[in-house]
PAGUTI-897764 format. One record per residue (C-alpha): x, y, z; residue number from 1. Coordinates in nm, 3 decimals, always signed. Layout:
@u: X, v: Y, w: Z, marro: NUM;
...
END
This chain:
@u: -0.871, v: +2.034, w: -0.683, marro: 1;
@u: -0.930, v: +1.827, w: -0.994, marro: 2;
@u: -1.001, v: +1.461, w: -0.925, marro: 3;
@u: -0.961, v: +1.209, w: -1.207, marro: 4;
@u: -1.223, v: +0.953, w: -1.297, marro: 5;
@u: -1.194, v: +0.658, w: -1.059, marro: 6;
@u: -1.254, v: +0.293, w: -1.153, marro: 7;
@u: -1.498, v: +0.187, w: -0.883, marro: 8;
@u: -1.719, v: -0.095, w: -0.774, marro: 9;
@u: -2.058, v: +0.085, w: -0.742, marro: 10;
@u: -2.235, v: +0.090, w: -0.398, marro: 11;
@u: -2.585, v: -0.013, w: -0.335, marro: 12;
@u: -2.837, v: +0.268, w: -0.328, marro: 13;
@u: -2.885, v: +0.432, w: +0.003, marro: 14;
@u: -2.988, v: +0.769, w: +0.139, marro: 15;
@u: -2.797, v: +0.984, w: +0.393, marro: 16;
@u: -3.087, v: +0.991, w: +0.636, marro: 17;
@u: -3.095, v: +0.615, w: +0.660, marro: 18;
@u: -2.730, v: +0.573, w: +0.769, marro: 19;
@u: -2.751, v: +0.665, w: +1.143, marro: 20;
@u: -3.049, v: +0.438, w: +1.200, marro: 21;
@u: -2.869, v: +0.150, w: +1.021, marro: 22;
@u: -2.552, v: +0.206, w: +1.216, marro: 23;
@u: -2.736, v: +0.215, w: +1.551, marro: 24;
@u: -2.876, v: -0.132, w: +1.467, marro: 25;
@u: -2.515, v: -0.259, w: +1.489, marro: 26;
@u: -2.441, v: -0.081, w: +1.817, marro: 27;
@u: -2.747, v: -0.177, w: +2.033, marro: 28;
@u: -2.707, v: -0.327, w: +2.378, marro: 29;
@u: -2.771, v: -0.700, w: +2.403, marro: 30;
@u: -3.068, v: -0.843, w: +2.590, marro: 31;
@u: -3.447, v: -0.832, w: +2.580, marro: 32;
@u: -3.504, v: -0.484, w: +2.731, marro: 33;
@u: -3.182, v: -0.276, w: +2.693, marro: 34;
@u: -3.195, v: -0.179, w: +2.333, marro: 35;
@u: -3.052, v: +0.170, w: +2.355, marro: 36;
@u: -2.738, v: +0.206, w: +2.146, marro: 37;
@u: -2.413, v: +0.179, w: +2.342, marro: 38;
@u: -2.238, v: +0.423, w: +2.109, marro: 39;
@u: -2.308, v: +0.747, w: +1.928, marro: 40;
@u: -2.179, v: +0.846, w: +1.583, marro: 41;
@u: -1.906, v: +1.107, w: +1.640, marro: 42;
@u: -1.822, v: +1.151, w: +1.266, marro: 43;
@u: -1.858, v: +0.955, w: +0.945, marro: 44;
@u: -1.751, v: +0.975, w: +0.585, marro: 45;
@u: -1.802, v: +0.783, w: +0.259, marro: 46;
@u: -1.457, v: +0.646, w: +0.166, marro: 47;
@u: -1.352, v: +0.506, w: -0.167, marro: 48;
@u: -1.112, v: +0.239, w: -0.037, marro: 49;
@u: -0.828, v: +0.170, w: -0.289, marro: 50;
@u: -0.738, v: -0.189, w: -0.390, marro: 51;
@u: -0.460, v: -0.314, w: -0.610, marro: 52;
@u: -0.557, v: -0.566, w: -0.876, marro: 53;
@u: -0.238, v: -0.770, w: -0.922, marro: 54;
@u: -0.181, v: -0.982, w: -1.222, marro: 55;
@u: +0.086, v: -1.254, w: -1.218, marro: 56;
@u: +0.220, v: -1.553, w: -1.397, marro: 57;
@u: +0.324, v: -1.874, w: -1.223, marro: 58;
@u: +0.509, v: -2.197, w: -1.280, marro: 59;
@u: +0.341, v: -2.521, w: -1.194, marro: 60;
@u: +0.528, v: -2.778, w: -0.993, marro: 61;
@u: +0.300, v: -3.086, w: -1.015, marro: 62;
@u: +0.392, v: -3.327, w: -1.296, marro: 63;
@u: +0.024, v: -3.413, w: -1.359, marro: 64;
@u: -0.069, v: -3.049, w: -1.371, marro: 65;
@u: +0.210, v: -2.969, w: -1.620, marro: 66;
@u: +0.110, v: -3.258, w: -1.846, marro: 67;
@u: -0.256, v: -3.138, w: -1.845, marro: 68;
@u: -0.230, v: -2.760, w: -1.843, marro: 69;
@u: +0.132, v: -2.675, w: -1.938, marro: 70;
@u: +0.421, v: -2.556, w: -1.729, marro: 71;
@u: +0.296, v: -2.192, w: -1.670, marro: 72;
@u: -0.031, v: -2.024, w: -1.585, marro: 73;
@u: -0.176, v: -1.687, w: -1.504, marro: 74;
@u: -0.390, v: -1.557, w: -1.214, marro: 75;
@u: -0.469, v: -1.233, w: -1.034, marro: 76;
@u: -0.560, v: -1.129, w: -0.689, marro: 77;
@u: -0.667, v: -0.812, w: -0.490, marro: 78;
@u: -0.485, v: -0.637, w: -0.207, marro: 79;
@u: -0.595, v: -0.337, w: -0.004, marro: 80;
@u: -0.384, v: -0.045, w: -0.115, marro: 81;
@u: -0.453, v: +0.185, w: +0.185, marro: 82;
@u: -0.345, v: -0.035, w: +0.481, marro: 83;
@u: -0.090, v: -0.260, w: +0.321, marro: 84;
@u: +0.197, v: -0.048, w: +0.444, marro: 85;
@u: +0.064, v: -0.063, w: +0.798, marro: 86;
@u: +0.053, v: -0.431, w: +0.876, marro: 87;
@u: +0.342, v: -0.644, w: +1.001, marro: 88;
@u: +0.193, v: -0.985, w: +1.093, marro: 89;
@u: +0.076, v: -1.268, w: +0.860, marro: 90;
@u: -0.265, v: -1.262, w: +1.013, marro: 91;
@u: -0.313, v: -0.889, w: +0.946, marro: 92;
@u: -0.194, v: -0.930, w: +0.584, marro: 93;
@u: -0.460, v: -1.202, w: +0.522, marro: 94;
@u: -0.734, v: -0.953, w: +0.609, marro: 95;
@u: -0.622, v: -0.719, w: +0.330, marro: 96;
@u: -0.655, v: -0.971, w: +0.048, marro: 97;
@u: -1.003, v: -0.967, w: -0.125, marro: 98;
@u: -0.989, v: -1.177, w: -0.444, marro: 99;
@u: -1.362, v: -1.207, w: -0.429, marro: 100;
@u: -1.382, v: -0.842, w: -0.543, marro: 101;
@u: -1.268, v: -0.950, w: -0.892, marro: 102;
@u: -1.622, v: -1.080, w: -0.946, marro: 103;
@u: -1.777, v: -0.735, w: -0.900, marro: 104;
@u: -1.862, v: -0.492, w: -1.177, marro: 105;
@u: -1.628, v: -0.196, w: -1.216, marro: 106;
@u: -1.748, v: +0.140, w: -1.355, marro: 107;
@u: -1.613, v: +0.491, w: -1.401, marro: 108;
@u: -1.701, v: +0.751, w: -1.131, marro: 109;
@u: -1.612, v: +1.112, w: -1.046, marro: 110;
@u: -1.607, v: +1.146, w: -0.659, marro: 111;
@u: -1.854, v: +1.392, w: -0.508, marro: 112;
@u: -1.762, v: +1.646, w: -0.251, marro: 113;
@u: -1.893, v: +1.440, w: +0.037, marro: 114;
@u: -1.688, v: +1.133, w: -0.065, marro: 115;
@u: -1.328, v: +1.061, w: +0.040, marro: 116;
@u: -1.072, v: +0.899, w: -0.186, marro: 117;
@u: -0.841, v: +0.685, w: +0.015, marro: 118;
@u: -0.461, v: +0.717, w: -0.038, marro: 119;
@u: -0.247, v: +0.431, w: -0.181, marro: 120;
@u: +0.077, v: +0.294, w: -0.044, marro: 121;
@u: +0.354, v: +0.174, w: -0.271, marro: 122;
@u: +0.401, v: -0.201, w: -0.237, marro: 123;
@u: +0.654, v: -0.450, w: -0.359, marro: 124;
@u: +0.408, v: -0.700, w: -0.507, marro: 125;
@u: +0.671, v: -0.954, w: -0.603, marro: 126;
@u: +0.796, v: -0.955, w: -0.241, marro: 127;
@u: +0.445, v: -0.997, w: -0.098, marro: 128;
@u: +0.326, v: -1.271, w: -0.331, marro: 129;
@u: +0.659, v: -1.463, w: -0.334, marro: 130;
@u: +0.646, v: -1.454, w: +0.052, marro: 131;
@u: +0.289, v: -1.594, w: +0.049, marro: 132;
@u: +0.388, v: -1.869, w: -0.196, marro: 133;
@u: +0.696, v: -1.961, w: +0.015, marro: 134;
@u: +0.473, v: -1.988, w: +0.324, marro: 135;
@u: +0.213, v: -2.186, w: +0.136, marro: 136;
@u: +0.465, v: -2.443, w: +0.016, marro: 137;
@u: +0.618, v: -2.474, w: +0.358, marro: 138;
@u: +0.268, v: -2.542, w: +0.500, marro: 139;
@u: +0.205, v: -2.806, w: +0.232, marro: 140;
@u: +0.534, v: -2.980, w: +0.303, marro: 141;
@u: +0.466, v: -2.984, w: +0.676, marro: 142;
@u: +0.111, v: -3.115, w: +0.616, marro: 143;
@u: +0.249, v: -3.404, w: +0.405, marro: 144;
@u: +0.493, v: -3.492, w: +0.678, marro: 145;
@u: +0.244, v: -3.477, w: +0.955, marro: 146;
@u: -0.014, v: -3.681, w: +0.771, marro: 147;
@u: +0.247, v: -3.954, w: +0.712, marro: 148;
@u: +0.323, v: -3.952, w: +1.085, marro: 149;
@u: -0.043, v: -3.952, w: +1.167, marro: 150;
@u: -0.112, v: -4.246, w: +0.941, marro: 151;
@u: +0.174, v: -4.445, w: +1.100, marro: 152;
@u: +0.048, v: -4.361, w: +1.449, marro: 153;
@u: -0.301, v: -4.479, w: +1.366, marro: 154;
@u: -0.173, v: -4.801, w: +1.217, marro: 155;
@u: +0.027, v: -4.860, w: +1.536, marro: 156;
@u: -0.285, v: -4.800, w: +1.749, marro: 157;
@u: -0.484, v: -5.041, w: +1.548, marro: 158;
@u: -0.211, v: -5.302, w: +1.565, marro: 159;
@u: -0.168, v: -5.301, w: +1.945, marro: 160;
@u: -0.500, v: -5.172, w: +2.077, marro: 161;
@u: -0.640, v: -5.526, w: +2.105, marro: 162;
@u: -0.348, v: -5.627, w: +2.328, marro: 163;
@u: -0.304, v: -5.319, w: +2.551, marro: 164;
@u: -0.460, v: -4.971, w: +2.548, marro: 165;
@u: -0.235, v: -4.724, w: +2.371, marro: 166;
@u: -0.309, v: -4.412, w: +2.577, marro: 167;
@u: +0.007, v: -4.223, w: +2.468, marro: 168;
@u: -0.078, v: -4.306, w: +2.102, marro: 169;
@u: -0.430, v: -4.165, w: +2.133, marro: 170;
@u: -0.294, v: -3.850, w: +2.287, marro: 171;
@u: -0.039, v: -3.816, w: +2.013, marro: 172;
@u: -0.309, v: -3.869, w: +1.749, marro: 173;
@u: -0.520, v: -3.588, w: +1.899, marro: 174;
@u: -0.225, v: -3.347, w: +1.904, marro: 175;
@u: -0.131, v: -3.439, w: +1.543, marro: 176;
@u: -0.490, v: -3.413, w: +1.420, marro: 177;
@u: -0.538, v: -3.069, w: +1.569, marro: 178;
@u: -0.220, v: -2.948, w: +1.416, marro: 179;
@u: -0.310, v: -3.094, w: +1.071, marro: 180;
@u: -0.650, v: -2.911, w: +1.099, marro: 181;
@u: -0.474, v: -2.572, w: +1.180, marro: 182;
@u: -0.226, v: -2.620, w: +0.897, marro: 183;
@u: -0.499, v: -2.718, w: +0.651, marro: 184;
@u: -0.701, v: -2.409, w: +0.748, marro: 185;
@u: -0.382, v: -2.201, w: +0.691, marro: 186;
@u: -0.321, v: -2.363, w: +0.354, marro: 187;
@u: -0.681, v: -2.270, w: +0.242, marro: 188;
@u: -0.637, v: -1.905, w: +0.354, marro: 189;
@u: -0.295, v: -1.873, w: +0.172, marro: 190;
@u: -0.446, v: -2.026, w: -0.148, marro: 191;
@u: -0.743, v: -1.785, w: -0.124, marro: 192;
@u: -0.513, v: -1.490, w: -0.088, marro: 193;
@u: -0.314, v: -1.588, w: -0.398, marro: 194;
@u: -0.638, v: -1.691, w: -0.573, marro: 195;
@u: -0.479, v: -2.011, w: -0.696, marro: 196;
@u: -0.563, v: -2.376, w: -0.627, marro: 197;
@u: -0.259, v: -2.546, w: -0.786, marro: 198;
@u: +0.091, v: -2.662, w: -0.685, marro: 199;
@u: +0.319, v: -2.386, w: -0.805, marro: 200;
@u: +0.690, v: -2.322, w: -0.754, marro: 201;
@u: +0.732, v: -1.957, w: -0.862, marro: 202;
@u: +0.545, v: -1.636, w: -0.917, marro: 203;
@u: +0.620, v: -1.325, w: -1.135, marro: 204;
@u: +0.408, v: -1.013, w: -1.122, marro: 205;
@u: +0.317, v: -0.895, w: -1.467, marro: 206;
@u: +0.105, v: -0.594, w: -1.397, marro: 207;
@u: -0.133, v: -0.413, w: -1.161, marro: 208;
@u: -0.404, v: -0.150, w: -1.159, marro: 209;
@u: -0.610, v: +0.034, w: -0.895, marro: 210;
@u: -0.984, v: +0.030, w: -0.831, marro: 211;
@u: -1.190, v: +0.165, w: -0.542, marro: 212;
@u: -1.443, v: -0.010, w: -0.318, marro: 213;
@u: -1.723, v: +0.185, w: -0.145, marro: 214;
@u: -1.709, v: +0.185, w: +0.240, marro: 215;
@u: -1.844, v: +0.408, w: +0.516, marro: 216;
@u: -1.594, v: +0.488, w: +0.789, marro: 217;
@u: -1.759, v: +0.597, w: +1.114, marro: 218;
@u: -1.605, v: +0.705, w: +1.442, marro: 219;
@u: -1.812, v: +0.580, w: +1.736, marro: 220;
@u: -1.795, v: +0.723, w: +2.092, marro: 221;
@u: -1.907, v: +0.504, w: +2.383, marro: 222;
@u: -2.181, v: +0.670, w: +2.585, marro: 223;
@u: -2.047, v: +0.548, w: +2.922, marro: 224;
@u: -1.670, v: +0.544, w: +2.917, marro: 225;
@u: -1.601, v: +0.792, w: +2.633, marro: 226;
@u: -1.375, v: +0.553, w: +2.435, marro: 227;
@u: -1.378, v: +0.584, w: +2.053, marro: 228;
@u: -1.344, v: +0.326, w: +1.785, marro: 229;
@u: -1.383, v: +0.287, w: +1.410, marro: 230;
@u: -1.648, v: +0.111, w: +1.228, marro: 231;
@u: -1.588, v: +0.006, w: +0.866, marro: 232;
@u: -1.910, v: -0.059, w: +0.678, marro: 233;
@u: -1.945, v: -0.233, w: +0.343, marro: 234;
@u: -2.175, v: -0.034, w: +0.108, marro: 235;
@u: -2.206, v: -0.308, w: -0.148, marro: 236;
@u: -2.501, v: -0.542, w: -0.108, marro: 237;
@u: -2.689, v: -0.341, w: +0.149, marro: 238;
@u: -2.892, v: -0.017, w: +0.151, marro: 239;
@u: -3.251, v: +0.110, w: +0.164, marro: 240;
@u: -3.416, v: -0.203, w: +0.014, marro: 241;
@u: -3.272, v: -0.454, w: +0.253, marro: 242;
@u: -3.245, v: -0.204, w: +0.539, marro: 243;
@u: -2.905, v: -0.339, w: +0.635, marro: 244;
@u: -2.549, v: -0.231, w: +0.620, marro: 245;
@u: -2.281, v: -0.495, w: +0.656, marro: 246;
@u: -1.992, v: -0.437, w: +0.890, marro: 247;
@u: -1.652, v: -0.530, w: +0.740, marro: 248;
@u: -1.540, v: -0.727, w: +1.046, marro: 249;
@u: -1.195, v: -0.785, w: +0.924, marro: 250;
@u: -1.106, v: -0.422, w: +0.857, marro: 251;
@u: -1.299, v: -0.296, w: +1.166, marro: 252;
@u: -1.095, v: -0.530, w: +1.387, marro: 253;
@u: -0.770, v: -0.427, w: +1.212, marro: 254;
@u: -0.839, v: -0.055, w: +1.236, marro: 255;
@u: -0.908, v: -0.073, w: +1.608, marro: 256;
@u: -0.622, v: -0.313, w: +1.693, marro: 257;
@u: -0.342, v: -0.179, w: +1.471, marro: 258;
@u: -0.212, v: +0.168, w: +1.568, marro: 259;
@u: -0.076, v: +0.247, w: +1.224, marro: 260;
@u: -0.411, v: +0.165, w: +1.065, marro: 261;
@u: -0.577, v: +0.389, w: +1.322, marro: 262;
@u: -0.350, v: +0.680, w: +1.218, marro: 263;
@u: -0.438, v: +0.627, w: +0.856, marro: 264;
@u: -0.806, v: +0.660, w: +0.934, marro: 265;
@u: -0.757, v: +0.955, w: +1.164, marro: 266;
@u: -0.564, v: +1.146, w: +0.900, marro: 267;
@u: -0.823, v: +1.065, w: +0.638, marro: 268;
@u: -1.117, v: +1.181, w: +0.851, marro: 269;
@u: -0.939, v: +1.495, w: +0.971, marro: 270;
@u: -0.839, v: +1.597, w: +0.625, marro: 271;
@u: -1.197, v: +1.547, w: +0.505, marro: 272;
@u: -1.337, v: +1.747, w: +0.802, marro: 273;
@u: -1.101, v: +2.037, w: +0.731, marro: 274;
@u: -1.235, v: +2.069, w: +0.373, marro: 275;
@u: -1.596, v: +2.105, w: +0.481, marro: 276;
END
């Protein structure tokens, strides 16, 4: 089968014989004396994980921004193209956005026989990005409202605290402060996914392309209870020199919690094993 040249982010250099030892470092038992790995490697494969590079234009909503930069702007973000059809929740979708990959060098590469090229899933980019923007603006509006309420509550506490303790007001402030903190964290995540730090009112996707990120997908089997799980390992930034492979915690969690993502990995590994 002829495989076309891929646009890839190159992995760090590593040798096949180093991989089991490096994985076992991630699966050791905790404690001073019990250092034997809890799990054995059942199978593994180098996977070129596909990602969509999505380009879009947007309309600014802040008057100060419009005066300074103009009414429209452009940006781009990155979305995992292999698992995007398997997630349903907002939390899972956040895991699949990787705008920081835009900073990496991309080169051409012909996959070798021992490498797996991950499949891509058709995605309605406008629907995904518009949905994120709608959620972001809802969060911003709620934050503005809560901060106003919080400010008024604090003013009330200061006004009356010298006369009588405002216990109810203090409890309300704590609840409001916690909710503001959660919403602010959500706002930061949504802005990171969109890769934009401006007030915007609309988004229109203008183009997209595909590139591939190097990962190692390993199936681990527990030595005691026989359960199996996936380990997704980032092959950029580690290797022989640093003697360290980095676990992609987000994708690892997703692939072990989400049944559809598990099936994607299982089909991929099974297809690869049947070719060997």
